[in-house]
KEKOLMAR-116682 format. One record per residue (C-alpha): x, y, z; residue number from 1; residue in one letter; chain. Coordinates in steps of 0.5 Angstrom, whole numbers. Layout:
N
{east:X | north:Y | up:Z | i:NUM | aa:A | ch:A}
...
This chain:
192
{east:87 | north:182 | up:262 | i:1 | aa:M | ch:A}
{east:93 | north:184 | up:266 | i:2 | aa:K | ch:A}
{east:96 | north:177 | up:265 | i:3 | aa:D | ch:A}
{east:95 | north:178 | up:257 | i:4 | aa:R | ch:A}
{east:99 | north:184 | up:257 | i:5 | aa:V | ch:A}
{east:104 | north:182 | up:261 | i:6 | aa:R | ch:A}
{east:105 | north:175 | up:257 | i:7 | aa:A | ch:A}
{east:105 | north:179 | up:250 | i:8 | aa:S | ch:A}
{east:111 | north:183 | up:253 | i:9 | aa:T | ch:A}
{east:116 | north:177 | up:255 | i:10 | aa:V | ch:A}
{east:121 | north:174 | up:251 | i:11 | aa:G | ch:A}
{east:122 | north:175 | up:243 | i:12 | aa:F | ch:A}
{east:117 | north:172 | up:238 | i:13 | aa:S | ch:A}
{east:120 | north:167 | up:233 | i:14 | aa:L | ch:A}
{east:119 | north:172 | up:227 | i:15 | aa:V | ch:A}
{east:123 | north:177 | up:231 | i:16 | aa:E | ch:A}
{east:129 | north:172 | up:232 | i:17 | aa:A | ch:A}
{east:129 | north:171 | up:225 | i:18 | aa:V | ch:A}
{east:129 | north:178 | up:223 | i:19 | aa:I | ch:A}
{east:135 | north:179 | up:228 | i:20 | aa:A | ch:A}
{east:139 | north:173 | up:225 | i:21 | aa:A | ch:A}
{east:138 | north:176 | up:218 | i:22 | aa:G | ch:A}
{east:141 | north:183 | up:220 | i:23 | aa:L | ch:A}
{east:147 | north:180 | up:224 | i:24 | aa:V | ch:A}
{east:148 | north:175 | up:217 | i:25 | aa:T | ch:A}
{east:148 | north:181 | up:213 | i:26 | aa:V | ch:A}
{east:152 | north:185 | up:217 | i:27 | aa:A | ch:A}
{east:157 | north:180 | up:218 | i:28 | aa:T | ch:A}
{east:157 | north:178 | up:210 | i:29 | aa:L | ch:A}
{east:158 | north:186 | up:209 | i:30 | aa:S | ch:A}
{east:164 | north:186 | up:214 | i:31 | aa:G | ch:A}
{east:167 | north:180 | up:210 | i:32 | aa:I | ch:A}
{east:166 | north:183 | up:203 | i:33 | aa:G | ch:A}
{east:169 | north:190 | up:206 | i:34 | aa:L | ch:A}
{east:175 | north:186 | up:209 | i:35 | aa:V | ch:A}
{east:177 | north:183 | up:202 | i:36 | aa:M | ch:A}
{east:176 | north:189 | up:199 | i:37 | aa:M | ch:A}
{east:181 | north:192 | up:203 | i:38 | aa:T | ch:A}
{east:186 | north:187 | up:203 | i:39 | aa:R | ch:A}
{east:186 | north:187 | up:195 | i:40 | aa:R | ch:A}
{east:187 | north:195 | up:196 | i:41 | aa:A | ch:A}
{east:193 | north:194 | up:200 | i:42 | aa:N | ch:A}
{east:196 | north:188 | up:196 | i:43 | aa:L | ch:A}
{east:195 | north:193 | up:190 | i:44 | aa:G | ch:A}
{east:198 | north:199 | up:194 | i:45 | aa:A | ch:A}
{east:204 | north:194 | up:196 | i:46 | aa:T | ch:A}
{east:205 | north:192 | up:189 | i:47 | aa:T | ch:A}
{east:205 | north:199 | up:186 | i:48 | aa:A | ch:A}
{east:210 | north:201 | up:192 | i:49 | aa:G | ch:A}
{east:215 | north:196 | up:190 | i:50 | aa:I | ch:A}
{east:214 | north:198 | up:183 | i:51 | aa:A | ch:A}
{east:216 | north:205 | up:184 | i:52 | aa:S | ch:A}
{east:222 | north:204 | up:188 | i:53 | aa:I | ch:A}
{east:225 | north:199 | up:183 | i:54 | aa:L | ch:A}
{east:223 | north:204 | up:177 | i:55 | aa:S | ch:A}
{east:227 | north:209 | up:182 | i:56 | aa:L | ch:A}
{east:233 | north:205 | up:183 | i:57 | aa:Q | ch:A}
{east:234 | north:204 | up:175 | i:58 | aa:K | ch:A}
{east:233 | north:211 | up:174 | i:59 | aa:M | ch:A}
{east:238 | north:213 | up:179 | i:60 | aa:E | ch:A}
{east:243 | north:208 | up:175 | i:61 | aa:Q | ch:A}
{east:241 | north:211 | up:169 | i:62 | aa:L | ch:A}
{east:242 | north:218 | up:171 | i:63 | aa:R | ch:A}
{east:249 | north:216 | up:174 | i:64 | aa:S | ch:A}
{east:252 | north:214 | up:168 | i:65 | aa:L | ch:A}
{east:257 | north:219 | up:165 | i:66 | aa:A | ch:A}
{east:254 | north:224 | up:160 | i:67 | aa:W | ch:A}
{east:257 | north:231 | up:159 | i:68 | aa:G | ch:A}
{east:263 | north:234 | up:157 | i:69 | aa:Y | ch:A}
{east:271 | north:234 | up:159 | i:70 | aa:D | ch:A}
{east:275 | north:240 | up:161 | i:71 | aa:S | ch:A}
{east:277 | north:241 | up:154 | i:72 | aa:A | ch:A}
{east:270 | north:241 | up:151 | i:73 | aa:G | ch:A}
{east:269 | north:234 | up:148 | i:74 | aa:L | ch:A}
{east:263 | north:230 | up:149 | i:75 | aa:P | ch:A}
{east:264 | north:224 | up:154 | i:76 | aa:I | ch:A}
{east:259 | north:218 | up:154 | i:77 | aa:A | ch:A}
{east:258 | north:212 | up:158 | i:78 | aa:D | ch:A}
{east:257 | north:207 | up:152 | i:79 | aa:T | ch:A}
{east:260 | north:200 | up:155 | i:80 | aa:T | ch:A}
{east:256 | north:199 | up:162 | i:81 | aa:S | ch:A}
{east:252 | north:193 | up:162 | i:82 | aa:E | ch:A}
{east:245 | north:196 | up:166 | i:83 | aa:L | ch:A}
{east:242 | north:189 | up:166 | i:84 | aa:A | ch:A}
{east:247 | north:186 | up:171 | i:85 | aa:I | ch:A}
{east:247 | north:188 | up:179 | i:86 | aa:V | ch:A}
{east:252 | north:191 | up:181 | i:87 | aa:P | ch:A}
{east:253 | north:195 | up:175 | i:88 | aa:L | ch:A}
{east:259 | north:192 | up:170 | i:89 | aa:Q | ch:A}
{east:263 | north:197 | up:167 | i:90 | aa:G | ch:A}
{east:264 | north:194 | up:160 | i:91 | aa:D | ch:A}
{east:260 | north:189 | up:156 | i:92 | aa:G | ch:A}
{east:254 | north:193 | up:155 | i:93 | aa:G | ch:A}
{east:251 | north:199 | up:151 | i:94 | aa:P | ch:A}
{east:251 | north:204 | up:157 | i:95 | aa:G | ch:A}
{east:247 | north:210 | up:155 | i:96 | aa:L | ch:A}
{east:247 | north:208 | up:147 | i:97 | aa:A | ch:A}
{east:240 | north:209 | up:144 | i:98 | aa:P | ch:A}
{east:235 | north:203 | up:146 | i:99 | aa:S | ch:A}
{east:231 | north:200 | up:140 | i:100 | aa:P | ch:A}
{east:224 | north:203 | up:139 | i:101 | aa:P | ch:A}
{east:220 | north:198 | up:142 | i:102 | aa:D | ch:A}
{east:224 | north:197 | up:149 | i:103 | aa:A | ch:A}
{east:219 | north:198 | up:153 | i:104 | aa:L | ch:A}
{east:214 | north:194 | up:150 | i:105 | aa:K | ch:A}
{east:218 | north:187 | up:150 | i:106 | aa:Q | ch:A}
{east:224 | north:184 | up:154 | i:107 | aa:N | ch:A}
{east:230 | north:187 | up:150 | i:108 | aa:T | ch:A}
{east:237 | north:184 | up:151 | i:109 | aa:E | ch:A}
{east:241 | north:190 | up:155 | i:110 | aa:H | ch:A}
{east:234 | north:194 | up:157 | i:111 | aa:Y | ch:A}
{east:231 | north:189 | up:161 | i:112 | aa:C | ch:A}
{east:232 | north:186 | up:168 | i:113 | aa:D | ch:A}
{east:228 | north:181 | up:173 | i:114 | aa:F | ch:A}
{east:226 | north:182 | up:180 | i:115 | aa:V | ch:A}
{east:223 | north:177 | up:185 | i:116 | aa:D | ch:A}
{east:218 | north:179 | up:190 | i:117 | aa:E | ch:A}
{east:223 | north:182 | up:195 | i:118 | aa:R | ch:A}
{east:226 | north:186 | up:190 | i:119 | aa:G | ch:A}
{east:232 | north:182 | up:189 | i:120 | aa:R | ch:A}
{east:235 | north:182 | up:182 | i:121 | aa:W | ch:A}
{east:235 | north:175 | up:178 | i:122 | aa:L | ch:A}
{east:238 | north:177 | up:172 | i:123 | aa:G | ch:A}
{east:237 | north:181 | up:165 | i:124 | aa:G | ch:A}
{east:235 | north:179 | up:158 | i:125 | aa:G | ch:A}
{east:229 | north:177 | up:154 | i:126 | aa:P | ch:A}
{east:227 | north:171 | up:158 | i:127 | aa:T | ch:A}
{east:225 | north:172 | up:165 | i:128 | aa:P | ch:A}
{east:228 | north:167 | up:170 | i:129 | aa:P | ch:A}
{east:224 | north:163 | up:175 | i:130 | aa:P | ch:A}
{east:222 | north:167 | up:181 | i:131 | aa:G | ch:A}
{east:220 | north:173 | up:177 | i:132 | aa:T | ch:A}
{east:215 | north:177 | up:180 | i:133 | aa:V | ch:A}
{east:217 | north:184 | up:177 | i:134 | aa:Y | ch:A}
{east:219 | north:186 | up:170 | i:135 | aa:V | ch:A}
{east:223 | north:192 | up:169 | i:136 | aa:R | ch:A}
{east:225 | north:195 | up:162 | i:137 | aa:R | ch:A}
{east:228 | north:202 | up:160 | i:138 | aa:W | ch:A}
{east:229 | north:206 | up:154 | i:139 | aa:E | ch:A}
{east:234 | north:211 | up:152 | i:140 | aa:I | ch:A}
{east:233 | north:216 | up:147 | i:141 | aa:A | ch:A}
{east:236 | north:222 | up:144 | i:142 | aa:Q | ch:A}
{east:232 | north:228 | up:143 | i:143 | aa:L | ch:A}
{east:232 | north:230 | up:136 | i:144 | aa:P | ch:A}
{east:231 | north:237 | up:137 | i:145 | aa:S | ch:A}
{east:237 | north:237 | up:142 | i:146 | aa:D | ch:A}
{east:242 | north:231 | up:141 | i:147 | aa:P | ch:A}
{east:246 | north:233 | up:148 | i:148 | aa:D | ch:A}
{east:239 | north:231 | up:151 | i:149 | aa:T | ch:A}
{east:237 | north:224 | up:153 | i:150 | aa:L | ch:A}
{east:230 | north:222 | up:155 | i:151 | aa:L | ch:A}
{east:230 | north:216 | up:160 | i:152 | aa:F | ch:A}
{east:224 | north:212 | up:161 | i:153 | aa:Q | ch:A}
{east:223 | north:206 | up:166 | i:154 | aa:V | ch:A}
{east:217 | north:202 | up:166 | i:155 | aa:L | ch:A}
{east:216 | north:197 | up:172 | i:156 | aa:V | ch:A}
{east:210 | north:192 | up:172 | i:157 | aa:F | ch:A}
{east:208 | north:186 | up:176 | i:158 | aa:R | ch:A}
{east:209 | north:180 | up:171 | i:159 | aa:R | ch:A}
{east:203 | north:177 | up:168 | i:160 | aa:R | ch:A}
{east:204 | north:173 | up:162 | i:161 | aa:N | ch:A}
{east:208 | north:167 | up:164 | i:162 | aa:F | ch:A}
{east:210 | north:165 | up:157 | i:163 | aa:R | ch:A}
{east:213 | north:171 | up:154 | i:164 | aa:T | ch:A}
{east:213 | north:176 | up:160 | i:165 | aa:G | ch:A}
{east:210 | north:181 | up:155 | i:166 | aa:S | ch:A}
{east:207 | north:187 | up:159 | i:167 | aa:A | ch:A}
{east:199 | north:189 | up:158 | i:168 | aa:E | ch:A}
{east:201 | north:196 | up:157 | i:169 | aa:I | ch:A}
{east:198 | north:202 | up:154 | i:170 | aa:A | ch:A}
{east:191 | north:200 | up:151 | i:171 | aa:G | ch:A}
{east:187 | north:204 | up:147 | i:172 | aa:Q | ch:A}
{east:186 | north:209 | up:153 | i:173 | aa:S | ch:A}
{east:193 | north:209 | up:154 | i:174 | aa:A | ch:A}
{east:192 | north:209 | up:162 | i:175 | aa:R | ch:A}
{east:197 | north:206 | up:167 | i:176 | aa:R | ch:A}
{east:195 | north:200 | up:170 | i:177 | aa:L | ch:A}
{east:195 | north:200 | up:177 | i:178 | aa:P | ch:A}
{east:201 | north:195 | up:178 | i:179 | aa:D | ch:A}
{east:206 | north:199 | up:174 | i:180 | aa:E | ch:A}
{east:210 | north:205 | up:175 | i:181 | aa:A | ch:A}
{east:213 | north:209 | up:170 | i:182 | aa:R | ch:A}
{east:218 | north:214 | up:170 | i:183 | aa:L | ch:A}
{east:221 | north:219 | up:165 | i:184 | aa:I | ch:A}
{east:226 | north:224 | up:165 | i:185 | aa:T | ch:A}
{east:231 | north:228 | up:161 | i:186 | aa:L | ch:A}
{east:239 | north:228 | up:162 | i:187 | aa:K | ch:A}
{east:243 | north:234 | up:159 | i:188 | aa:T | ch:A}
{east:250 | north:234 | up:158 | i:189 | aa:R | ch:A}
{east:254 | north:238 | up:162 | i:190 | aa:K | ch:A}
{east:262 | north:239 | up:164 | i:191 | aa:T | ch:A}
{east:264 | north:234 | up:168 | i:192 | aa:L | ch:A}
């Protein structure tokens, strides 16, 4: 009888080994799924971070242009700078002139530029050049209630439509997409 008790406690049975192998397989597959999900989240965060930096750069460029009053109280406005060229050119563009109403919805001359995956400027205009990863659009509008105040909006998104460059923005729910950055600010005339 002692030999029977001893024999049943030595080693693993085939059923136990199969169950253990199954548990290890499930744990490994779960770990791989978690790693893949983490990788996607990190890539999305990186994309959103770059888009945020690019939108901040354009917003600072817009805010740096002259919009105020001179010492005699006359209005001053930069209406000649080309913002779709890096570095900024002082002539040949609309400056702070109001943009077309659909400037955030489509690539518009003077109100759109393109950037590669490292944040380097590639060009401006309606057609994305090769290597474009991010599309940066901006809109300038005067407030109807206060013509001395400008509304700036900047939209940066990861390029999705390789044929047209159009953004898939603001559907029925008007939700922000995970890979885009939007900034909105006001600039009011002051004495310069």
